[in-house]
N, C-alpha and C positions, 0 to 999 in steps of 0.2 A: 517417446519419453515418457512410458508409463510409471516409472519410479523415480523419484527425484530426490536427491540428496540435496537440502537446501544449503548446506555448507560449501558446497561444490558450485554453487551458483554464485558468479561474482556480483556483489553489491553495488548500486549505483547511488550515489548522493544526489537526489532529486531537488531537494530544498535543504537549506541549513537544518542539521540535526535530524535528518530524514534519509534513510538508506533503505533501498527497497531491492527485493529479487522477485522477478515476475516471469515465472515459467508459464507457457501458454501452449494450447491445443488449437483444434481448427475453431471450437464455439465459445471456450470460456478460458479465462486467464485468472491465475492466482497471483497474489501480491502479498509478498510477506515483508511487512512494513516495520522497521525498528526505528523508535522514535526517542531522541534524547529528551530529558526532562525540559519542559518548556517549548519544546519543538512545536511548530504550527504548520498544518496543512490549511492555507487559508481557503475561506469562502470560495467555492467554485460549483459548477455544474457541468454535466456531461451527458450525452445521449445514451450512455451504457447503464444498464441496472446494476446495482453494486450491493452484495451481500457481505456481511462480515462477522468476525469474531475478536474480541479483544483477548489476547492469549496471556498477555501480562502486565501488570501496571493499571493505570487509571488514565482515563480520558476525558475531557470535556468535550462533548460532541453535539454538534449543531445540525439540526436537519429540518429544513424549512424554517420555521418560526420557533422550534422547540429545542430547547438547550438542556442537556441532562449530563450529570458526572456518572460514566459508568465504570464499573471494575472489572477484572479478569472474569471471563465466562459470559460477559454480555454478548449478545447477538443483535445484529440490526440488518435491515433491508433497506436501501434507499432507491427510491423509484427513478428512472430516467429523468433528466432535466430538473432535479430537485436540488437547491443549493444546500451545501454541506461544509462543515470544517470540523477539524480535530486538533485538540491541544492536548499534548503530555503534561499531566499534572502531578505533583508529589513524586516525581521520580520518572524512569524511562518507561516507555510502553512496548509492547509488540502487538501488532494487529495482523490478522490473516484476513484478506479481502478478496473477494470472487467477483469479477465482472463478465458480463455477457452482452453483448459480444465482446470479443477481444478489443481491448483498448489500442488502436492502431499507433497513437502517439508514444506508448510504453513498450509496444513491439518493435518500432523503430529505433526506440533508444537501445535495446538489446541487439537488434540486427546490425546497428552500426559501430557497436562496442567492439574494438580489437584491443585485446589485452597486449600490454608492452611487457617483454620479458628481456633478460639479459641475453638470451639466444638469438634475439632478432637484431642482428647486425649485418 
């Protein structure tokens, strides 16, 4: 899957107001995250290194003890096991995250997803 049409990847709503598409390879995962205004990715941590770029909108981003409001174009790197949170403020936001290694929990969501169509009778 070297070329990805993000519109062809089925979005999953993993949290209220947060839809993601997460194509991945052997060693890294991309996560295209669309957040409605006020949507919250609550404080959490994981063993994966996470980098990202805010493509559209504005986020209140917490990493460890630091909180910043960032705008489109902002990039960030979150070390493994660092508590972090994101809140879309003043409108919707779109974030491109990169995880290494691949997040097994996200991969499992997509591997178990079977779209239902009218042809499935």
